[in-house]
N, C-alpha and C positions, 0 to 999 in steps of 0.2 A: 104557784106557777101558772094557774089558770088566767090570772089577771094579765100576766106578761104575755101569755099566748094570745089573748084577745087584743092586746095593744098592738103586738107585731102583726097580727092578722089584719087588723084595720088599716095600719100604715101600708102593708103589702097591697091591699086592695086598692087603696088611694093611689099609690104609685103606679099600679098596673092601668088604672084608668087614666092617669095623667100621661103615661107613656103612649097609650093608644090615641088619646086626644092630641098630644104633641105630634105624633107621627102623621096623623090625619091632617092637622093644621099645617104642617110644613109641606105636605104633599099638595094640599089645597092651594096654598099661597104661592109656592115656587115650582110646582109640577114634579117634585122628587121629595122623597123622605129624607130628612136630615138624619144620617145614621149615627152620629156621635151622641146626640142627646137622647134619641129614642132608645139606643142600646144602653146607655147609662141608666135611664130611668127603668128600663125593663130588667136589668141586672140588679138594680137596688130593690125592685119589687121581689125578685127571686130571693135575694139575700134575707130580706125581712120575713118572707114566707118560710124559708128554712129555719130561721131562728124561732118563728111562731110554732112550727111543727115540732121542733126540739122541745120547747117549753110544753107543748101539749102532751107529748109522749112522756116527758118526766113527771108531769102533774098527775098522770094516772098511776105512777109507781110510788108516790109519796103521800102521806096523809095530808088532809087540807091544812093549810097554814092559816093564821089569823087574818092575813091579807086577803084570802080567798073567800072568807065567810062574811056575810053581811051582818051577823049577830054577834061578832067578835068585839071584845073589849080591848082597850089599848094596853092593859096590864098583861094580856095574854102574849104579847109580842116581846115582853121584857126578857132579859137574860142574855146569855152569851150568844153571839151572832156568828162566830166562827173565828178562824185564824187569820190575822192580818200581819203581812210581813213587816219587820222593822225597816228602818232607813237602809238604803242600798245605794252604792255608787254605780252599779251597772246601767241603770237607765241613762245616766250622764254619758257613759262610755258609748252607748248605743247612739245617742244624739250626736256626739262628736264624730263617730264613725260614718253615720248617715250623711252628716254635713260634708265630710271629706269626699265621700262618694259623689254627692250632688255638685261639689265644686269641680270634681273631676269631669263630670258630664258638661257643666256649664263652660268650662274653659277648654274642653277638648283634650285634656290630659288623661289619656286612658290608664296610665300607670297609677294615677291617683285614684281613679275609680276602682281598680283592682285592689289597691291597698285598702280603700274604704270598705269594700265588700268583705275582704278577709277579716278586718277589724270588726266589722259588723256581725259576722258569723261568730267570731270569738266572743264578743260582748253579749250576744244573744245567748250563747251556750253558757256563758258565766252566769247570766240571770236565771236561766232555766235550772241549772244544776247547782245554784247557790246553797241549797239546803241539803244536797246529797254529798257535799264534799267532806263532811264530818268536822269535828273539832281538831284544831291544830295539835300536833304531838309535842309534848314536852321532852326535851332531850336531857 
């Protein structure tokens, strides 16, 4: 996790410098700071910094992984990597619901937006609780 923390830290520092430079440049050329781009770059830097801090805190609690050691061999990283979910239809439902909501916004049909948001919440809940539903009962 130390490697990930360093990567996100470098990206956060880069985005912070770019945000400051962008803010200065827009002020210098037009006499005012362009708020949209400066805010976006600043918030992106903050998000990367949050991810980097999370990885830094987690890396203190777990033993060093082969990716974090310079003297590690490739063989040390072999084995089971974790649990990966099998195929699921819920992401398709999330996409259809988000598309319906976006069409509702695009065409000004607020009822379609509401239907899309409700379907989006239902599909997201289905995806999150997919493994907590249990096996179907045999009658």
